[in-house]
C-alpha atoms as an extended CHARMM CRD file, in Angstrom:
* protein
*
       240  EXT
         1         1  UNK       CA              4.8270000000      -20.6290000000        9.7480000000  PROA      1               0.0000000000
         2         2  UNK       CA              3.1740000000      -17.6960000000        8.0310000000  PROA      2               0.0000000000
         3         3  UNK       CA             -0.2370000000      -16.5650000000        9.2640000000  PROA      3               0.0000000000
         4         4  UNK       CA             -1.2090000000      -15.7820000000        5.6730000000  PROA      4               0.0000000000
         5         5  UNK       CA             -3.1880000000      -18.2760000000        3.6390000000  PROA      5               0.0000000000
         6         6  UNK       CA             -3.0290000000      -19.1600000000       -0.0100000000  PROA      6               0.0000000000
         7         7  UNK       CA             -6.0460000000      -18.1230000000       -2.0090000000  PROA      7               0.0000000000
         8         8  UNK       CA             -7.4980000000      -20.6560000000       -4.3950000000  PROA      8               0.0000000000
         9         9  UNK       CA             -7.3600000000      -18.1460000000       -7.2470000000  PROA      9               0.0000000000
        10        10  UNK       CA             -3.7880000000      -16.9850000000       -7.2640000000  PROA      10              0.0000000000
        11        11  UNK       CA             -1.7590000000      -19.1260000000       -4.8090000000  PROA      11              0.0000000000
        12        12  UNK       CA             -0.0350000000      -16.0640000000       -3.3420000000  PROA      12              0.0000000000
        13        13  UNK       CA              1.0430000000      -15.5840000000        0.2630000000  PROA      13              0.0000000000
        14        14  UNK       CA              0.7250000000      -11.7790000000        0.0020000000  PROA      14              0.0000000000
        15        15  UNK       CA             -2.0670000000       -9.6830000000       -1.4470000000  PROA      15              0.0000000000
        16        16  UNK       CA             -1.9710000000       -8.5490000000       -5.0670000000  PROA      16              0.0000000000
        17        17  UNK       CA             -2.0350000000       -4.9620000000       -3.7900000000  PROA      17              0.0000000000
        18        18  UNK       CA              1.1180000000       -5.7460000000       -1.8030000000  PROA      18              0.0000000000
        19        19  UNK       CA              2.8110000000       -7.1780000000       -4.9010000000  PROA      19              0.0000000000
        20        20  UNK       CA              2.0750000000       -3.9170000000       -6.7300000000  PROA      20              0.0000000000
        21        21  UNK       CA              3.2180000000       -1.9040000000       -3.7210000000  PROA      21              0.0000000000
        22        22  UNK       CA              6.5210000000       -3.8030000000       -3.6050000000  PROA      22              0.0000000000
        23        23  UNK       CA              6.9990000000       -3.2050000000       -7.3330000000  PROA      23              0.0000000000
        24        24  UNK       CA              6.6400000000        0.5260000000       -6.7490000000  PROA      24              0.0000000000
        25        25  UNK       CA              9.2590000000        0.4700000000       -4.0000000000  PROA      25              0.0000000000
        26        26  UNK       CA             11.7180000000       -1.5030000000       -6.1290000000  PROA      26              0.0000000000
        27        27  UNK       CA             11.1710000000        0.9050000000       -9.0060000000  PROA      27              0.0000000000
        28        28  UNK       CA             12.4440000000        3.6520000000       -6.6910000000  PROA      28              0.0000000000
        29        29  UNK       CA             15.7430000000        1.7440000000       -6.5020000000  PROA      29              0.0000000000
        30        30  UNK       CA             15.8730000000        1.3710000000      -10.2850000000  PROA      30              0.0000000000
        31        31  UNK       CA             15.1510000000        5.0850000000      -10.7560000000  PROA      31              0.0000000000
        32        32  UNK       CA             18.4860000000        6.9440000000      -10.7140000000  PROA      32              0.0000000000
        33        33  UNK       CA             17.1950000000        9.6800000000       -8.4000000000  PROA      33              0.0000000000
        34        34  UNK       CA             17.4430000000        7.6400000000       -5.1970000000  PROA      34              0.0000000000
        35        35  UNK       CA             20.8570000000        6.0150000000       -5.5000000000  PROA      35              0.0000000000
        36        36  UNK       CA             22.4060000000        9.0540000000       -7.1930000000  PROA      36              0.0000000000
        37        37  UNK       CA             21.2820000000       11.2020000000       -4.2610000000  PROA      37              0.0000000000
        38        38  UNK       CA             22.5600000000        8.6720000000       -1.7310000000  PROA      38              0.0000000000
        39        39  UNK       CA             25.9820000000        8.3660000000       -3.3620000000  PROA      39              0.0000000000
        40        40  UNK       CA             26.1770000000       12.1400000000       -3.7920000000  PROA      40              0.0000000000
        41        41  UNK       CA             25.7560000000       12.5590000000       -0.0400000000  PROA      41              0.0000000000
        42        42  UNK       CA             28.9220000000       10.4800000000        0.4410000000  PROA      42              0.0000000000
        43        43  UNK       CA             31.0580000000       12.8910000000       -1.5570000000  PROA      43              0.0000000000
        44        44  UNK       CA             33.6550000000       14.9930000000        0.3250000000  PROA      44              0.0000000000
        45        45  UNK       CA             32.1630000000       18.3130000000        1.4000000000  PROA      45              0.0000000000
        46        46  UNK       CA             28.5810000000       17.0720000000        1.1210000000  PROA      46              0.0000000000
        47        47  UNK       CA             27.9840000000       17.9960000000        4.7460000000  PROA      47              0.0000000000
        48        48  UNK       CA             29.4210000000       21.5040000000        4.3570000000  PROA      48              0.0000000000
        49        49  UNK       CA             27.1280000000       24.5230000000        4.3790000000  PROA      49              0.0000000000
        50        50  UNK       CA             27.0940000000       28.3250000000        4.5400000000  PROA      50              0.0000000000
        51        51  UNK       CA             25.9690000000       30.2440000000        7.6090000000  PROA      51              0.0000000000
        52        52  UNK       CA             24.7630000000       33.7730000000        8.1150000000  PROA      52              0.0000000000
        53        53  UNK       CA             23.3500000000       36.2560000000        5.6400000000  PROA      53              0.0000000000
        54        54  UNK       CA             25.2290000000       37.8980000000        2.8480000000  PROA      54              0.0000000000
        55        55  UNK       CA             27.3440000000       34.9000000000        1.8750000000  PROA      55              0.0000000000
        56        56  UNK       CA             29.0480000000       34.2090000000        5.1770000000  PROA      56              0.0000000000
        57        57  UNK       CA             32.0420000000       31.9520000000        5.3560000000  PROA      57              0.0000000000
        58        58  UNK       CA             31.5400000000       28.2040000000        4.9060000000  PROA      58              0.0000000000
        59        59  UNK       CA             31.9700000000       26.2510000000        8.1200000000  PROA      59              0.0000000000
        60        60  UNK       CA             32.2670000000       22.5700000000        8.9060000000  PROA      60              0.0000000000
        61        61  UNK       CA             29.1740000000       20.9790000000       10.4520000000  PROA      61              0.0000000000
        62        62  UNK       CA             29.5940000000       19.2420000000       13.7800000000  PROA      62              0.0000000000
        63        63  UNK       CA             29.0900000000       15.8220000000       12.1550000000  PROA      63              0.0000000000
        64        64  UNK       CA             31.2440000000       13.4170000000       10.1240000000  PROA      64              0.0000000000
        65        65  UNK       CA             32.6400000000       14.6440000000        6.7610000000  PROA      65              0.0000000000
        66        66  UNK       CA             30.1100000000       12.4470000000        4.9570000000  PROA      66              0.0000000000
        67        67  UNK       CA             26.8200000000       10.7370000000        5.7220000000  PROA      67              0.0000000000
        68        68  UNK       CA             28.0480000000        7.5210000000        7.3320000000  PROA      68              0.0000000000
        69        69  UNK       CA             24.5070000000        6.3430000000        7.9780000000  PROA      69              0.0000000000
        70        70  UNK       CA             23.7760000000        6.5720000000        4.2380000000  PROA      70              0.0000000000
        71        71  UNK       CA             26.7930000000        4.4120000000        3.4540000000  PROA      71              0.0000000000
        72        72  UNK       CA             25.5060000000        1.8580000000        5.9700000000  PROA      72              0.0000000000
        73        73  UNK       CA             22.0560000000        1.9940000000        4.3670000000  PROA      73              0.0000000000
        74        74  UNK       CA             23.4790000000        1.3210000000        0.9010000000  PROA      74              0.0000000000
        75        75  UNK       CA             25.2740000000       -1.7340000000        2.2960000000  PROA      75              0.0000000000
        76        76  UNK       CA             22.1000000000       -2.8970000000        4.0050000000  PROA      76              0.0000000000
        77        77  UNK       CA             20.0360000000       -2.3860000000        0.8490000000  PROA      77              0.0000000000
        78        78  UNK       CA             22.5040000000       -4.4410000000       -1.1670000000  PROA      78              0.0000000000
        79        79  UNK       CA             22.7040000000       -7.1780000000        1.4820000000  PROA      79              0.0000000000
        80        80  UNK       CA             18.9290000000       -7.4070000000        1.9970000000  PROA      80              0.0000000000
        81        81  UNK       CA             18.1980000000       -7.6180000000       -1.7310000000  PROA      81              0.0000000000
        82        82  UNK       CA             20.9140000000      -10.2280000000       -2.2930000000  PROA      82              0.0000000000
        83        83  UNK       CA             19.5910000000      -12.2760000000        0.6500000000  PROA      83              0.0000000000
        84        84  UNK       CA             16.0490000000      -12.1920000000       -0.7410000000  PROA      84              0.0000000000
        85        85  UNK       CA             17.3250000000      -13.1630000000       -4.1890000000  PROA      85              0.0000000000
        86        86  UNK       CA             19.3120000000      -16.0590000000       -2.7560000000  PROA      86              0.0000000000
        87        87  UNK       CA             16.2520000000      -17.2980000000       -0.8340000000  PROA      87              0.0000000000
        88        88  UNK       CA             14.1380000000      -17.0450000000       -3.9790000000  PROA      88              0.0000000000
        89        89  UNK       CA             16.6720000000      -18.9370000000       -6.0840000000  PROA      89              0.0000000000
        90        90  UNK       CA             16.8900000000      -21.7370000000       -3.5160000000  PROA      90              0.0000000000
        91        91  UNK       CA             13.1520000000      -21.9820000000       -2.8530000000  PROA      91              0.0000000000
        92        92  UNK       CA             11.7930000000      -21.3720000000       -6.3480000000  PROA      92              0.0000000000
        93        93  UNK       CA             14.6920000000      -23.0370000000       -8.2080000000  PROA      93              0.0000000000
        94        94  UNK       CA             15.4480000000      -19.8340000000      -10.0820000000  PROA      94              0.0000000000
        95        95  UNK       CA             18.7150000000      -18.6350000000      -11.5600000000  PROA      95              0.0000000000
        96        96  UNK       CA             19.8820000000      -15.1010000000      -10.9140000000  PROA      96              0.0000000000
        97        97  UNK       CA             20.8490000000      -13.5280000000      -14.2220000000  PROA      97              0.0000000000
        98        98  UNK       CA             21.3460000000       -9.9240000000      -13.1220000000  PROA      98              0.0000000000
        99        99  UNK       CA             24.4210000000       -7.9720000000      -12.1660000000  PROA      99              0.0000000000
       100       100  UNK       CA             25.9220000000       -6.9390000000       -8.8470000000  PROA      100             0.0000000000
       101       101  UNK       CA             24.5660000000       -3.3870000000       -8.7100000000  PROA      101             0.0000000000
       102       102  UNK       CA             21.6020000000       -2.3750000000       -6.5710000000  PROA      102             0.0000000000
       103       103  UNK       CA             19.6200000000       -1.3090000000       -9.6370000000  PROA      103             0.0000000000
       104       104  UNK       CA             20.1630000000       -4.6410000000      -11.4100000000  PROA      104             0.0000000000
       105       105  UNK       CA             19.1000000000       -6.5880000000       -8.3330000000  PROA      105             0.0000000000
       106       106  UNK       CA             15.9680000000       -4.4430000000       -8.0260000000  PROA      106             0.0000000000
       107       107  UNK       CA             15.1500000000       -5.0080000000      -11.7090000000  PROA      107             0.0000000000
       108       108  UNK       CA             15.4510000000       -8.7790000000      -11.2320000000  PROA      108             0.0000000000
       109       109  UNK       CA             13.1950000000       -8.6820000000       -8.1650000000  PROA      109             0.0000000000
       110       110  UNK       CA             10.5850000000       -6.7140000000      -10.1050000000  PROA      110             0.0000000000
       111       111  UNK       CA             10.6950000000       -9.2870000000      -12.8960000000  PROA      111             0.0000000000
       112       112  UNK       CA             10.2530000000      -12.1920000000      -10.4700000000  PROA      112             0.0000000000
       113       113  UNK       CA              7.9770000000      -10.5300000000       -7.9200000000  PROA      113             0.0000000000
       114       114  UNK       CA              5.2050000000      -13.0680000000       -8.4810000000  PROA      114             0.0000000000
       115       115  UNK       CA              7.6350000000      -15.8510000000       -7.7120000000  PROA      115             0.0000000000
       116       116  UNK       CA              8.3960000000      -14.1220000000       -4.4220000000  PROA      116             0.0000000000
       117       117  UNK       CA              4.6660000000      -13.8380000000       -3.6910000000  PROA      117             0.0000000000
       118       118  UNK       CA              4.2700000000      -17.6290000000       -4.0440000000  PROA      118             0.0000000000
       119       119  UNK       CA              6.8260000000      -18.3050000000       -1.3030000000  PROA      119             0.0000000000
       120       120  UNK       CA              5.5690000000      -19.0610000000        2.2060000000  PROA      120             0.0000000000
       121       121  UNK       CA              8.0060000000      -16.5190000000        3.6430000000  PROA      121             0.0000000000
       122       122  UNK       CA              6.7640000000      -13.8260000000        1.2320000000  PROA      122             0.0000000000
       123       123  UNK       CA              5.2720000000      -11.6290000000        4.0230000000  PROA      123             0.0000000000
       124       124  UNK       CA              8.6370000000      -11.4970000000        5.7880000000  PROA      124             0.0000000000
       125       125  UNK       CA             10.5750000000      -10.8390000000        2.5680000000  PROA      125             0.0000000000
       126       126  UNK       CA              8.0670000000       -8.1360000000        1.6260000000  PROA      126             0.0000000000
       127       127  UNK       CA              8.5880000000       -6.3900000000        4.9750000000  PROA      127             0.0000000000
       128       128  UNK       CA             12.3850000000       -6.6130000000        4.7060000000  PROA      128             0.0000000000
       129       129  UNK       CA             12.4980000000       -4.9950000000        1.2670000000  PROA      129             0.0000000000
       130       130  UNK       CA              9.9200000000       -2.2910000000        1.9500000000  PROA      130             0.0000000000
       131       131  UNK       CA             11.5440000000       -1.2550000000        5.2370000000  PROA      131             0.0000000000
       132       132  UNK       CA             15.0590000000       -0.9220000000        3.8660000000  PROA      132             0.0000000000
       133       133  UNK       CA             13.9200000000        0.9650000000        0.7500000000  PROA      133             0.0000000000
       134       134  UNK       CA             11.8380000000        3.3350000000        2.8660000000  PROA      134             0.0000000000
       135       135  UNK       CA             14.8680000000        4.0290000000        5.0590000000  PROA      135             0.0000000000
       136       136  UNK       CA             16.9080000000        4.7850000000        1.9510000000  PROA      136             0.0000000000
       137       137  UNK       CA             14.2410000000        7.1440000000        0.6250000000  PROA      137             0.0000000000
       138       138  UNK       CA             13.9770000000        8.8390000000        3.9980000000  PROA      138             0.0000000000
       139       139  UNK       CA             17.7470000000        9.3390000000        4.1910000000  PROA      139             0.0000000000
       140       140  UNK       CA             17.6520000000       11.6920000000        1.1920000000  PROA      140             0.0000000000
       141       141  UNK       CA             14.2030000000       13.1970000000        1.8960000000  PROA      141             0.0000000000
       142       142  UNK       CA             12.4680000000       11.3540000000       -0.9500000000  PROA      142             0.0000000000
       143       143  UNK       CA              9.8120000000        9.5390000000        1.0420000000  PROA      143             0.0000000000
       144       144  UNK       CA              6.4320000000       11.1290000000        0.4470000000  PROA      144             0.0000000000
       145       145  UNK       CA              3.7820000000       10.6620000000        3.1550000000  PROA      145             0.0000000000
       146       146  UNK       CA              1.6860000000        7.6160000000        2.2800000000  PROA      146             0.0000000000
       147       147  UNK       CA             -1.3780000000        6.0510000000        3.7010000000  PROA      147             0.0000000000
       148       148  UNK       CA             -1.1080000000        2.4150000000        2.8880000000  PROA      148             0.0000000000
       149       149  UNK       CA             -4.2080000000        0.3220000000        3.4350000000  PROA      149             0.0000000000
       150       150  UNK       CA             -3.2840000000       -3.1280000000        4.6810000000  PROA      150             0.0000000000
       151       151  UNK       CA             -5.7280000000       -6.0320000000        5.1420000000  PROA      151             0.0000000000
       152       152  UNK       CA             -5.4170000000       -5.6870000000        8.9350000000  PROA      152             0.0000000000
       153       153  UNK       CA             -6.2360000000       -1.9870000000        8.7640000000  PROA      153             0.0000000000
       154       154  UNK       CA             -9.2700000000       -2.7370000000        6.6100000000  PROA      154             0.0000000000
       155       155  UNK       CA            -10.5320000000       -5.2780000000        9.1520000000  PROA      155             0.0000000000
       156       156  UNK       CA            -10.0250000000       -2.8110000000       11.9850000000  PROA      156             0.0000000000
       157       157  UNK       CA            -11.8120000000       -0.0570000000       10.0560000000  PROA      157             0.0000000000
       158       158  UNK       CA            -14.7090000000       -2.3640000000        9.2370000000  PROA      158             0.0000000000
       159       159  UNK       CA            -15.2610000000       -2.9670000000       12.9610000000  PROA      159             0.0000000000
       160       160  UNK       CA            -15.4300000000        0.7750000000       13.6540000000  PROA      160             0.0000000000
       161       161  UNK       CA            -18.8320000000        1.8730000000       14.9850000000  PROA      161             0.0000000000
       162       162  UNK       CA            -20.1630000000        4.9580000000       13.1960000000  PROA      162             0.0000000000
       163       163  UNK       CA            -23.2720000000        7.0710000000       12.8040000000  PROA      163             0.0000000000
       164       164  UNK       CA            -24.7700000000        8.2770000000        9.5200000000  PROA      164             0.0000000000
       165       165  UNK       CA            -23.1430000000       11.7340000000        9.6960000000  PROA      165             0.0000000000
       166       166  UNK       CA            -19.7850000000       10.1510000000       10.5280000000  PROA      166             0.0000000000
       167       167  UNK       CA            -20.0440000000        7.8620000000        7.5070000000  PROA      167             0.0000000000
       168       168  UNK       CA            -20.5350000000       10.8880000000        5.2570000000  PROA      168             0.0000000000
       169       169  UNK       CA            -17.3860000000       12.5160000000        6.6820000000  PROA      169             0.0000000000
       170       170  UNK       CA            -15.3900000000        9.3070000000        6.2160000000  PROA      170             0.0000000000
       171       171  UNK       CA            -16.6550000000        8.7030000000        2.6650000000  PROA      171             0.0000000000
       172       172  UNK       CA            -13.9670000000       10.8510000000        1.0140000000  PROA      172             0.0000000000
       173       173  UNK       CA            -11.2880000000        8.6640000000        2.6200000000  PROA      173             0.0000000000
       174       174  UNK       CA            -12.8100000000        5.4200000000        1.3210000000  PROA      174             0.0000000000
       175       175  UNK       CA            -11.9570000000        5.9010000000       -2.3690000000  PROA      175             0.0000000000
       176       176  UNK       CA            -14.3150000000        4.1090000000       -4.7580000000  PROA      176             0.0000000000
       177       177  UNK       CA            -16.1020000000        2.4340000000       -1.8330000000  PROA      177             0.0000000000
       178       178  UNK       CA            -17.1850000000        5.8240000000       -0.5220000000  PROA      178             0.0000000000
       179       179  UNK       CA            -18.5690000000        7.3120000000       -3.7310000000  PROA      179             0.0000000000
       180       180  UNK       CA            -22.1860000000        8.3470000000       -3.1810000000  PROA      180             0.0000000000
       181       181  UNK       CA            -22.0920000000        7.3250000000        0.4800000000  PROA      181             0.0000000000
       182       182  UNK       CA            -23.9440000000       10.0370000000        2.4000000000  PROA      182             0.0000000000
       183       183  UNK       CA            -26.0000000000       10.2040000000        5.5750000000  PROA      183             0.0000000000
       184       184  UNK       CA            -29.1260000000       10.1030000000        3.4300000000  PROA      184             0.0000000000
       185       185  UNK       CA            -27.7970000000        7.0260000000        1.5920000000  PROA      185             0.0000000000
       186       186  UNK       CA            -27.2040000000        5.2350000000        4.9010000000  PROA      186             0.0000000000
       187       187  UNK       CA            -30.7840000000        5.9230000000        5.9750000000  PROA      187             0.0000000000
       188       188  UNK       CA            -32.0490000000        4.6840000000        2.6020000000  PROA      188             0.0000000000
       189       189  UNK       CA            -30.0790000000        1.4330000000        2.9360000000  PROA      189             0.0000000000
       190       190  UNK       CA            -31.4840000000        0.8590000000        6.4210000000  PROA      190             0.0000000000
       191       191  UNK       CA            -35.0790000000        1.5990000000        5.3930000000  PROA      191             0.0000000000
       192       192  UNK       CA            -34.7600000000       -0.8190000000        2.4550000000  PROA      192             0.0000000000
       193       193  UNK       CA            -33.6330000000       -3.5720000000        4.8200000000  PROA      193             0.0000000000
       194       194  UNK       CA            -30.1620000000       -3.7040000000        3.2640000000  PROA      194             0.0000000000
       195       195  UNK       CA            -28.3640000000       -2.4490000000        6.3690000000  PROA      195             0.0000000000
       196       196  UNK       CA            -28.7940000000       -3.3630000000       10.0020000000  PROA      196             0.0000000000
       197       197  UNK       CA            -27.7890000000       -1.1860000000       12.9180000000  PROA      197             0.0000000000
       198       198  UNK       CA            -28.5190000000       -0.4350000000       16.5400000000  PROA      198             0.0000000000
       199       199  UNK       CA            -30.6420000000        2.4910000000       17.6740000000  PROA      199             0.0000000000
       200       200  UNK       CA            -29.9920000000        4.2820000000       20.9480000000  PROA      200             0.0000000000
       201       201  UNK       CA            -33.2600000000        4.5200000000       22.8690000000  PROA      201             0.0000000000
       202       202  UNK       CA            -32.5170000000        7.8840000000       24.4560000000  PROA      202             0.0000000000
       203       203  UNK       CA            -31.1510000000        9.8320000000       21.4860000000  PROA      203             0.0000000000
       204       204  UNK       CA            -32.7330000000        7.8110000000       18.6220000000  PROA      204             0.0000000000
       205       205  UNK       CA            -29.2750000000        7.7940000000       17.0180000000  PROA      205             0.0000000000
       206       206  UNK       CA            -28.4840000000        4.8310000000       14.8030000000  PROA      206             0.0000000000
       207       207  UNK       CA            -25.0890000000        3.1270000000       15.0420000000  PROA      207             0.0000000000
       208       208  UNK       CA            -23.5520000000        0.8380000000       12.4280000000  PROA      208             0.0000000000
       209       209  UNK       CA            -20.3630000000       -1.0710000000       11.7320000000  PROA      209             0.0000000000
       210       210  UNK       CA            -18.5110000000        0.7600000000        8.9730000000  PROA      210             0.0000000000
       211       211  UNK       CA            -17.8620000000       -2.5460000000        7.1790000000  PROA      211             0.0000000000
       212       212  UNK       CA            -21.6110000000       -3.2870000000        7.1320000000  PROA      212             0.0000000000
       213       213  UNK       CA            -22.3370000000        0.1430000000        5.6230000000  PROA      213             0.0000000000
       214       214  UNK       CA            -19.7540000000       -0.3060000000        2.8720000000  PROA      214             0.0000000000
       215       215  UNK       CA            -20.9660000000       -3.8400000000        2.0930000000  PROA      215             0.0000000000
       216       216  UNK       CA            -24.6230000000       -2.7320000000        1.9080000000  PROA      216             0.0000000000
       217       217  UNK       CA            -23.6760000000        0.2130000000       -0.3100000000  PROA      217             0.0000000000
       218       218  UNK       CA            -21.8120000000       -2.1300000000       -2.6800000000  PROA      218             0.0000000000
       219       219  UNK       CA            -24.6730000000       -4.6420000000       -2.8120000000  PROA      219             0.0000000000
       220       220  UNK       CA            -27.1920000000       -1.9150000000       -3.5880000000  PROA      220             0.0000000000
       221       221  UNK       CA            -25.0390000000       -0.5310000000       -6.4150000000  PROA      221             0.0000000000
       222       222  UNK       CA            -24.4350000000       -4.0130000000       -7.8470000000  PROA      222             0.0000000000
       223       223  UNK       CA            -28.1410000000       -4.8220000000       -7.7270000000  PROA      223             0.0000000000
       224       224  UNK       CA            -28.9790000000       -1.5950000000       -9.5290000000  PROA      224             0.0000000000
       225       225  UNK       CA            -26.4000000000       -2.3390000000      -12.2210000000  PROA      225             0.0000000000
       226       226  UNK       CA            -27.7770000000       -5.8150000000      -12.9590000000  PROA      226             0.0000000000
       227       227  UNK       CA            -30.5020000000       -5.9870000000      -15.6290000000  PROA      227             0.0000000000
       228       228  UNK       CA            -34.0040000000       -6.9050000000      -14.5050000000  PROA      228             0.0000000000
       229       229  UNK       CA            -34.5570000000       -9.9990000000      -16.6310000000  PROA      229             0.0000000000
       230       230  UNK       CA            -38.2400000000      -10.2520000000      -15.6930000000  PROA      230             0.0000000000
       231       231  UNK       CA            -38.9720000000       -6.7690000000      -16.9880000000  PROA      231             0.0000000000
       232       232  UNK       CA            -36.7910000000       -7.3930000000      -20.0130000000  PROA      232             0.0000000000
       233       233  UNK       CA            -38.7500000000      -10.4950000000      -20.9820000000  PROA      233             0.0000000000
       234       234  UNK       CA            -42.0220000000       -8.5420000000      -20.7340000000  PROA      234             0.0000000000
       235       235  UNK       CA            -40.6220000000       -5.7830000000      -22.9810000000  PROA      235             0.0000000000
       236       236  UNK       CA            -39.4320000000       -8.3430000000      -25.5300000000  PROA      236             0.0000000000
       237       237  UNK       CA            -42.8190000000      -10.0950000000      -25.5030000000  PROA      237             0.0000000000
       238       238  UNK       CA            -44.6460000000       -6.8390000000      -26.2230000000  PROA      238             0.0000000000
       239       239  UNK       CA            -42.5080000000       -6.1570000000      -29.2670000000  PROA      239             0.0000000000
       240       240  UNK       CA            -42.5350000000       -9.6450000000      -30.7400000000  PROA      240             0.0000000000
């Protein structure tokens, strides 16, 4: 049984951000760069190289004549995608209309990604696809470093205890949530009663949960963006 829960709004077992993330991974399979590079590494002589300066003689590497692990990864990619498709067709009563190639399977999965997200086993299927695609990308040095924010990581970060100066240093890593979040802003939020914290009696240093700081910062910005209807009614009355 999945530990995820359906949301009332979208009835998905994975987050919308995860659906988009999976789409990006599948698009890497559709893009010719990945599979072309993987198949190219299987060609005879792909593991050959030159040694020494001045155009030394070519010598055989001390490894198999082709990347056997890449061949195994291609098989695993094909098998994992076909397994996910079969599970989707059985569970969601879908009909697979694509071809037998890896690219065509990836295109079909992109098209029906929301159907996958509505399956109870979606978290497991998500992990299977992302892991195998990442291994494929890594095998041909196409995996860029990424810092993926998962719901569990967000919860852990929100429980992190920080000081005002630490919040300012972390702000640049928080994306939109961290815009305008400085040590001075934290003090302002506390003084306005929008943020609670704990003060150390010896050092007078204030400590906060990072999640509380972000939430207070958001509330203050939202409140400032909302029109003051009381003042608006007074302005209208004066001009009527």
